[in-house]
C-alpha positions in Angstrom: -45.6 32.2 2.6 -46.9 31.0 -0.2 -47.7 27.1 -0.9 -44.3 25.9 -2.4 -44.5 23.8 -5.6 -41.9 21.6 -7.0 -39.1 23.0 -9.3 -39.1 19.0 -11.4 -40.0 15.7 -10.6 -35.8 14.6 -11.8 -34.8 11.3 -12.6 -32.8 10.5 -9.7 -29.4 10.1 -12.0 -29.9 13.0 -14.0 -30.1 14.5 -10.5 -27.1 13.3 -9.2 -25.7 14.5 -12.4 -27.0 17.8 -12.0 -25.3 17.5 -7.9 -22.2 16.7 -8.6 -21.3 18.8 -11.8 -22.1 21.8 -8.8 -19.8 20.3 -6.5 -17.1 19.6 -8.9 -15.1 22.5 -6.8 -15.9 21.3 -3.6 -14.5 17.5 -4.2 -11.6 19.2 -5.5 -10.5 21.2 -2.2 -7.9 19.4 0.2 -8.8 19.3 3.6 -5.8 18.1 5.6 -4.3 17.7 8.8 -1.4 15.9 10.4 -2.3 13.4 13.2 -0.4 10.7 15.5 -0.2 7.4 13.1 -1.0 5.5 16.5 -4.5 7.7 15.7 -5.0 7.2 12.4 -7.1 4.2 12.4 -9.1 4.7 9.5 -8.2 8.2 8.4 -7.6 8.3 4.7 -3.6 9.6 3.6 -3.4 12.6 1.7 0.5 11.9 0.4 1.9 8.5 -0.1 4.2 7.2 2.9 7.5 5.9 2.2 9.4 3.3 4.8 12.1 5.4 7.1 13.6 2.6 8.8 13.9 -1.6 6.7 11.7 -4.3 8.9 13.2 -6.3 10.3 16.2 -3.4 10.9 19.1 -6.6 11.6 19.4 -10.0 10.5 17.5 -12.1 12.9 16.9 -16.1 13.6 13.9 -16.9 12.1 13.9 -19.7 14.0 14.8 -21.8 17.5 18.3 -23.3 17.6 22.2 -23.1 17.1 23.7 -19.6 15.1 27.0 -21.0 13.0 29.3 -20.0 10.3 27.8 -21.8 7.8 31.5 -23.1 6.4 31.4 -24.8 9.7 28.7 -27.3 9.0 30.1 -28.6 5.5 31.0 -32.4 5.4 28.0 -33.2 7.4 26.4 -36.3 6.3 23.8 -39.0 7.4 25.8 -41.4 7.3 28.8 -39.6 9.1 26.8 -37.1 11.7 29.4 -34.0 12.3 30.8 -33.1 15.7 30.3 -29.3 16.3 33.1 -27.5 17.7 31.0 -25.8 21.0 33.3 -22.8 20.3 31.7 -22.0 17.0 28.0 -21.8 17.3 25.5 -19.4 19.7 22.2 -21.0 21.2 19.5 -18.3 20.1 15.8 -18.0 19.5 13.2 -16.5 17.1 14.2 -12.8 16.5 17.9 -12.6 17.9 20.5 -10.9 15.8 22.3 -12.5 13.9 25.6 -11.2 12.8 29.6 -12.3 11.8 30.8 -14.8 12.1 27.6 -16.6 11.9 25.1 -16.7 8.7 23.0 -19.1 9.5 20.8 -20.6 12.1 20.2 -24.5 12.1 16.8 -25.7 13.4 16.5 -26.6 17.0 14.6 -30.4 16.1 17.7 -30.3 13.3 20.2 -30.8 16.5 21.4 -33.5 17.9 22.1 -33.3 21.6 24.7 -36.2 22.9 27.5 -36.1 25.8 30.0 -35.3 23.1 28.2 -32.0 22.4 25.9 -31.3 19.0 25.6 -32.9 16.0 24.2 -32.3 12.0 23.6 -34.6 9.3 23.2 -32.2 6.6 25.5 -28.9 5.8 23.4 -25.8 5.5 24.0 -23.0 3.4 24.1 -19.2 3.9 21.3 -16.8 5.5 19.5 -19.4 6.4 16.3 -20.0 8.6 17.3 -16.3 8.8 15.4 -13.0 7.6 17.5 -11.1 6.4 17.2 -6.9 6.7 14.1 -5.3 5.1 12.7 -9.1 4.4 9.2 -7.4 5.8 9.5 -3.5 4.2 12.5 -1.8 2.9 13.8 1.6 4.1 12.3 3.8 1.0 10.1 1.9 -0.2 6.3 2.9 -0.7 4.0 1.7 1.9 0.8 3.4 1.0 -0.3 5.4 -1.9 -2.3 8.6 -1.3 -5.5 7.7 -0.8 -5.4 4.5 0.9 -7.2 4.0 4.5 -5.3 3.4 6.9 -6.4 -0.5 8.2 -5.4 -2.3 11.8 -1.9 -4.0 10.1 -1.2 -1.1 8.2 -0.5 1.4 11.9 1.1 -1.8 12.7 3.6 -1.8 9.7 3.9 2.3 9.9 4.7 2.2 13.2 7.8 -0.5 12.6 8.6 1.5 9.9 9.3 5.0 12.0 6.7 6.6 10.4 4.6 7.9 13.2 3.0 11.0 12.3 1.0 11.2 8.7 -0.9 13.5 6.7 -4.4 12.3 6.6 -7.7 14.1 4.9 -10.2 16.1 7.5 -13.2 14.1 8.6 -16.4 15.8 6.8 -18.4 17.5 9.5 -22.2 17.2 8.9 -24.9 19.7 10.7 -28.6 17.8 10.9 -31.7 20.3 11.4 -34.9 18.3 12.6 -37.6 20.7 12.1 -41.3 20.5 13.1 -43.7 21.8 15.3 -45.2 18.6 15.5 -42.1 17.0 16.6 -41.2 16.1 19.8 -37.5 14.8 21.4 -37.8 11.2 21.9 -37.0 11.5 25.8 -39.9 14.4 25.9 -43.6 13.2 27.0 -46.3 12.7 23.8 -49.5 13.7 23.2 -51.8 12.5 20.5 -50.7 14.7 17.2 -46.7 15.2 18.1 -44.4 12.9 16.4 -41.3 11.5 18.1 -38.1 12.9 16.2 -36.2 9.7 15.2 -35.1 10.3 12.0 -31.7 12.4 13.3 -30.5 9.1 14.9 -30.8 7.4 11.4 -28.3 10.3 10.3 -26.2 9.9 12.8 -25.6 6.6 12.4 -25.4 6.4 8.3 -23.0 9.4 8.2 -20.9 7.4 11.2 -21.0 5.2 8.7 -19.4 7.6 6.2 -16.9 7.9 8.4 -18.6 12.2 8.9 -18.5 13.8 12.2 -22.7 14.2 13.0 -24.0 17.0 15.1 -27.9 17.1 15.9 -29.7 20.8 16.2 -32.3 21.3 18.5 -35.8 20.9 16.7 -36.6 23.8 14.9 -40.2 25.2 15.0 -42.3 25.8 11.8 -41.2 29.5 11.5 -39.0 30.8 8.4 -36.9 33.2 10.4 -35.7 30.7 13.2 -34.8 28.4 10.6 -33.0 30.9 8.4 -31.0 31.4 11.1 -30.1 28.1 12.4 -29.5 27.3 8.9 -27.0 30.0 8.5 -25.3 28.6 11.8 -25.2 25.4 10.4 -23.3 26.2 7.4 -21.0 28.6 9.1 -19.7 25.6 11.5 -20.0 22.7 9.0 -19.0 21.1 5.6 -22.9 19.6 4.7 -25.6 20.4 6.2 -29.3 18.5 6.6 -33.0 20.0 7.2 -35.6 17.1 7.8 -38.6 17.8 6.7 -40.4 20.7 5.1 -39.1 19.9 2.6 -42.4 18.8 0.6 -45.4 22.2 -0.8 -47.0 22.6 2.8 -47.9 25.8 3.8 -45.6 25.2 6.5 -42.3 23.8 4.5 -39.9 26.2 4.7 -37.1 24.2 3.4 -37.0 25.2 -0.4 -37.1 29.1 0.4 -34.7 28.9 3.1 -32.2 27.2 0.9 -33.3 29.6 -1.7 -32.8 32.9 -0.4 -29.3 32.0 1.6 -28.0 30.0 -1.5 -29.4 27.9 -4.5 -31.6 25.4 -5.2 -30.4 22.8 -8.0 -33.4 20.0 -7.6 -36.7 20.3 -5.5 -38.5 16.9 -6.5 -37.4 13.8 -7.5 -38.6 11.1 -9.7 -38.9 8.5 -6.6 -40.8 7.0 -4.0 -41.1 7.1 -1.5 -38.6 10.6 -1.2 -40.2 12.3 -4.1 -40.3 15.6 -2.3 -36.1 15.8 -1.9 -33.8 19.4 -2.3 -31.1 19.2 -3.2 -28.8 23.0 -2.9 -25.6 24.9 -1.7 -25.4 28.1 0.6 -22.2 29.4 -0.2 -20.0 25.8 -0.9 -21.6 24.0 1.8 -24.3 21.4 0.0 -27.6 21.4 1.1 -30.4 19.0 1.6 -33.8 19.0 2.3 -34.3 15.4 3.3 -38.7 14.0 3.7 -40.3 13.1 6.9 -40.9 10.6 6.5 -38.5 8.0 7.6 -38.5 5.2 4.3 -38.3 8.5 2.3 -35.3 9.9 4.8 -33.8 6.6 5.2 -33.8 6.5 0.4 -32.6 10.3 -0.2 -29.9 10.3 2.5 -28.2 6.7 1.1 -28.6 7.8 -2.0 -27.4 11.1 -2.1 -26.1 12.3 1.4 -23.8 8.9 2.1 -22.0 9.1 -1.5 -21.7 13.3 -1.1 -20.0 12.1 2.6 -17.8 9.9 1.3 -16.3 11.2 -1.4 -15.6 14.3 0.6 -14.0 12.3 2.9 -11.7 10.0 0.2 -13.7 6.7 0.5 -14.6 4.8 -1.9 -18.0 2.3 -1.1 -16.6 -0.8 1.2 -17.8 -4.0 0.9 -16.9 -7.4 2.0 -17.4 -10.3 -0.6 -16.3 -14.1 -1.2 -15.3 -14.5 -5.6 -14.3 -17.2 -6.9 -10.7 -16.9 -8.7 -8.2 -19.4 -10.3 -5.0 -19.7 -8.6 -2.0 -18.9 -10.3 0.4 -21.1 -9.1 0.3 -24.2 -7.2 0.2 -23.7 -3.7 0.6 -26.2 -0.9 -1.7 -26.5 2.3 -2.0 -28.1 5.5 -3.9 -31.1 6.4 -4.4 -30.1 10.0 -6.0 -26.5 9.6 -8.1 -24.4 7.7 -5.6 -21.9 5.8 -5.6 -18.0 4.9 -3.6 -17.5 1.6 -2.7 -14.0 1.1 -3.4 -13.2 -2.8 -3.4 -10.2 -5.2 -6.5 -10.8 -7.5 -6.2 -9.9 -11.5 -9.5 -9.5 -13.2 -8.1 -10.5 -16.1 -10.5 -11.7 -19.5 -13.3 -11.3 -17.4 -12.2 -14.1 -15.0 -10.5 -13.3 -11.3 -7.3 -14.6 -11.2 -5.1 -14.7 -7.2 -1.9 -14.5 -7.2 -0.4 -16.1 -3.8 2.3 -13.5 -1.9 4.3 -14.3 0.7 3.1 -16.9 4.0 5.5 -16.2 6.4 4.2 -15.1 9.8 6.2 -12.6 10.1 5.8 -10.7 7.3 2.6 -8.4 8.3 3.1 -6.4 4.6 2.2 -9.0 2.8 -1.7 -8.8 4.1 -1.5 -4.8 3.7 -0.3 -5.8 -0.2 -3.2 -8.4 -0.4 -6.5 -8.0 -2.2 -8.0 -10.6 0.0 -7.4 -13.9 1.3 -7.7 -17.6 0.0 -9.5 -20.2 1.8 -8.3 -23.7 1.9 -10.2 -25.9 3.8 -8.8 -28.1 6.4 -8.5 -31.9 5.4 -7.0 -30.5 1.5 -3.6 -30.7 0.3 -4.0 -27.1 -1.3 -4.7 -25.7 -4.8 -3.6 -26.9 -8.1 -2.5 -24.4 -11.1 -5.2 -22.3 -12.3 -8.0 -24.4 -10.1 -11.0 -22.6 -8.7 -10.6 -21.0 -4.6 -12.6 -19.1 -2.8 -10.8 -16.1 -2.5 -12.5 -13.3 0.5 -12.1 -10.1 -0.6 -10.3 -6.9 1.6 -11.1 -4.4 -0.6 -14.4 -3.4 -2.8 -15.0 -6.1 -6.5 -15.4 -2.5 -8.6 -11.8 -1.7 -7.2 -10.5 -5.2 -8.2 -12.2 -4.9 -11.8 -10.7 -1.2 -12.2 -7.4 -2.5 -11.4 -4.6 -2.8 -13.8 -2.4 -5.8 -12.1 1.5 -5.7 -13.4 3.5 -8.8 -13.0 7.5 -8.9 -13.2 10.5 -6.8 -12.5 10.8 -4.3 -9.7 11.6 -1.0 -10.2 10.8 2.4 -8.1 9.1 3.6 -10.7 6.5 1.1 -10.1 5.8 3.3 -7.1 5.6 6.7 -9.2 3.0 5.4 -11.7 0.9 3.9 -9.1 0.7 7.7 -7.0 0.6 9.1 -10.4 -2.7 6.9 -11.7 -4.5 7.6 -7.9 -4.2 11.5 -8.2 -5.6 11.1 -11.8 -9.4 12.0 -11.8 -10.1 8.4 -13.1 -12.0 5.8 -11.1 -8.0 3.0 -12.0 -5.9 1.5 -9.8 -2.4 0.0 -10.9 -1.5 -3.0 -8.6 2.3 -4.5 -8.9 3.7 -8.2 -8.2 7.4 -8.2 -8.2 8.6 -11.5 -9.3 10.9 -11.2 -11.6 11.5 -10.1 -15.6 11.0 -13.4 -17.0 8.8 -14.6 -14.7 6.5 -11.8 -15.0 6.1 -12.6 -18.6 5.4 -16.3 -18.3 2.7 -15.3 -16.4 1.9 -12.6 -19.2 1.5 -15.6 -21.1 -0.8 -17.8 -18.9 -3.4 -14.3 -18.9 -2.6 -13.9 -14.9 -1.7 -10.5 -15.4 -2.7 -7.4 -17.9 1.1 -6.6 -18.0 4.7 -7.6 -17.5 7.2 -5.6 -16.6 10.9 -6.6 -18.3 14.2 -6.1 -19.0 15.8 -9.6 -19.8 19.4 -9.1 -21.4 19.8 -10.5 -25.0 22.1 -12.4 -26.2 22.9 -10.4 -29.0 22.8 -7.4 -26.2 19.4 -5.9 -26.9 16.7 -6.3 -24.5 13.2 -8.0 -24.6 12.3 -8.5 -27.9 13.3 -11.7 -28.8 11.9 -12.9 -25.6 8.4 -11.7 -26.7 8.9 -12.8 -29.2 10.2 -16.5 -28.1 6.9 -16.8 -25.5 4.6 -15.2 -27.3 5.2 -17.3 -31.1 0.9 -17.0 -32.1 0.4 -13.6 -30.6 0.3 -9.9 -31.6 2.0 -8.1 -28.6 3.2 -4.6 -27.9 6.2 -3.4 -25.9 5.8 -0.3 -24.4 9.5 1.5 -23.7 9.5 2.5 -20.2 13.0 3.8 -19.2 16.7 3.5 -19.4 18.1 2.9 -16.6 21.6 2.0 -15.3 22.7 -0.6 -13.2 25.4 -1.0 -11.4 27.4 -2.0 -7.6 25.6 -0.9 -5.6 28.3 -0.4 -1.7 28.1 1.8 1.4 29.2 5.2 1.5 32.7 5.8 0.8 33.3 2.7 -0.7 35.6 1.6 2.1 35.9 -1.8 0.3 36.9 0.0 -2.4 34.5 -2.1 -4.8 35.6 -1.5 -8.4 34.8 -3.7 -10.9 32.7 -7.4 -11.5 36.0 -8.7 -10.9 36.2 -7.3 -7.3 32.8 -9.8 -6.7 34.7 -12.7 -5.4 37.0 -11.0 -2.5 33.5 -9.6 -0.7 30.4 -10.8 0.6 27.4 -10.2 -2.5 24.0 -9.9 -2.0 21.8 -11.4 -5.6 18.5 -10.9 -6.8 16.1 -14.1 -7.4 16.4 -16.7 -9.7 14.1 -15.2 -13.2 15.2 -11.6 -12.4 16.8 -9.1 -15.3 19.2 -8.2 -13.0 20.6 -12.2 -11.9 20.3 -12.8 -15.9 22.7 -9.4 -16.5 25.0 -11.0 -13.9 25.1 -13.9 -14.9 26.3 -12.1 -18.3 28.9 -10.0 -17.2 30.4 -13.5 -15.4 30.2 -15.2 -18.3 32.2 -12.8 -20.0 34.6 -11.8 -17.6 34.7 -16.5 -17.3 34.0 -15.7 -13.5 32.6 -19.2 -12.3 29.4 -18.2 -9.5 30.4 -20.7 -7.2 33.1 -18.5 -6.4 31.0 -15.4 -5.1 30.8 -15.3 -1.3 26.1 -14.4 -1.1 25.5 -15.4 -4.7 22.7 -17.8 -3.4 21.4 -15.0 -1.2 18.3 -13.8 -3.0 16.5 -10.8 -2.8 12.8 -9.9 -4.7 13.4 -5.7 -4.8 16.6 -3.9 -5.3 15.3 -1.4 -2.4 16.2 -4.8 -0.4 19.3 -5.2 -2.5 20.6 -1.3 -1.1 19.3 -1.8 2.4 21.7 -5.0 2.6 24.8 -3.1 1.9 24.1 0.2 3.5 23.4 -2.2 6.9 26.5 -4.0 6.2 24.8 -7.4 6.1 26.8 -7.5 2.7 29.7 -5.8 1.1 28.6 -5.1 -2.4 25.4 -5.9 -5.0 23.8 -5.3 -8.2 20.8 -3.2 -8.5 19.9 0.3 -9.9 21.1 3.8 -9.4 17.7 5.2 -7.3 18.1 2.4 -5.4 21.1 2.8 -4.2 20.6 6.4 -3.8 17.2 5.9 -2.2 19.3 3.9 1.0 22.1 6.3 0.9 25.0 4.2 -0.2 27.6 4.9 -3.1 26.8 3.5 -6.6 29.4 2.4 -9.4 27.2 2.3 -12.6 28.3 -0.3 -15.3 25.7 0.1 -17.9 22.8 1.2 -19.0 19.5 -1.4 -19.7 15.9 -0.9 -20.9 13.3 -1.3 -18.5 9.8 -1.9 -20.6 6.8 -3.4 -20.7 4.5 -6.0 -22.4 0.9 -6.3 -23.3 -1.6 -8.2 -25.4 -1.9 -5.7 -28.9 -5.9 -5.9 -27.6 -5.3 -4.8 -24.3 -3.5 -0.9 -25.5 -7.9 -0.1 -26.1 -8.3 -0.4 -22.8 -9.0 2.7 -20.4 -6.8 1.7 -17.8 -3.5 0.6 -20.8 -4.3 4.0 -22.0 -4.2 6.0 -18.4 -0.7 4.0 -18.1 0.4 5.6 -21.2 -0.5 8.9 -19.9 1.1 8.7 -17.3 4.5 8.0 -18.6 3.9 10.2 -21.1 3.9 12.9 -18.8 6.1 15.8 -17.8 5.3 15.0 -14.1 6.9 11.0 -14.7 9.6 11.9 -16.5 10.9 15.1 -13.8 9.9 11.8 -10.8 12.1 10.0 -12.4 15.0 12.4 -12.6 14.0 12.9 -8.9 15.0 9.7 -8.6 17.9 9.8 -10.5 19.4 7.4 -12.5 16.7 7.6 -15.5 17.1 8.3 -19.2 13.0 8.5 -19.8 13.9 9.5 -23.2 11.2 7.7 -25.8 8.9 6.5 -22.4 6.0 5.4 -23.5 6.3 4.4 -27.5 4.5 1.8 -28.8 5.9 -1.2 -30.5 4.3 -4.5 -32.3 4.8 -7.7 -32.7 3.7 -9.9 -35.1 
């Protein structure tokens, strides 16, 4: 066989472009399998996963102490401690269920023991020191969008949420073929002129780092037919093949000839040193890479071409562990006694990182899952003030943080829909949401702590959102993007056994509310004012939950008789629904952000037929006008 020559000396970036263009159809293939969740550490999920069970799935004690009906604590004060009747309470430990007639837990430290019994020095409100159903995870909640890589804390959440088997992408298999007549196994005796084959161990480790399944073939001598036979076998059994050595222009360098005879060579020769004699080709639908024999060259070519290929086929990003300096969006109080790790969401807004703290409860693993990292507050420091810089140890690559649209504001199930549409899109952008209520979301936007706010604030004139935007952003050019019209109403048990019909009925039943600043809370207060109903007359008005799903879960599990929320949440939780009115759920951002590619993707998503079809399947939405843009000066 004639000596091979380099087909070209191709710039490495151009070589990557040519190679990736040739593999575009391969990247679009979705090879999946269903496995037990307990075996899914480090795997990439192929479908969005929703909770099948709330966590906790019953109301439980958050502290050791006694469970009691909160009404029995009225009148207690420091000047006249209240002696409790022993028949009115039971002793509980953390995690014990709390059911009627009990609705609060008094911590053991707040109980004064004497020969007469237990006394208390202050009244206690309903649900104090009680973990509500769905505090951590709510049945029907989106746990993970597709393409998410499962970590140990994710497996814990999935098992608790009753997702015991999941669909994941299959791991890519890679064949490693060492070649060379002079090559010897590390376990053989060697003589002068022999070369110990060690590159396969390098490749095996790098392949495992890229989450692939490597197989090393026996050493192939410098013989064209032998190499061709082994390559044909490897291509028939593996997803990727690398041939080590034999890629240069020597008389016995057969790799390029074998690849070109069995398939196609795209690149032979790179303008890099070391690593020039590399080969990029394809046989059938299997990428085949000829890697130079010199170890440094081999390492460079593998990391530049094979590692990205394996990661992409395995649906993995490049993973890094970074620490960044971020501005805290809120004041964070910390203990002087301990170094604290505060779970935070990170946004990259106007060239700086901002960190929004998440729930700090020790039993709330989902807040770890949702976080982008830990804010590190050192011992002997009282905390950080709002807009103060702090170190954040990331659990995601900085590149992902910078390509994530951070949206803060009101909760709705359509945000899960949009998040999944982001992940399914070919563009490298993601959506991250924090649900703190409409008004709080607009305030966060005004402080440049987010890129987008979700809002549905009812105005005094009966309109939605417009006046609030003008009032909070008097000097800024703002944009309101129409989201959806959604049906708000009373969520009640299946079959409506209490025969609840209207707002006036709330005074007769156990209610569960949304948090202060939530648009749904504003809407409730508006209706109560119209009906001349005082909030003090509604039992449970002060019981606050942060999402519509959590409200529906509380009703479905008979913790409350009813709650105000959207129809889609009632459907997900199998509840009945009493519609009370339509409202506008919209998005707000600064006008200059409309040109950002992530915002353009958001508009594409909410204007798409797929989005509208998914909203229709959820129930309770009108998408007419979704994606319309209105400017406010």
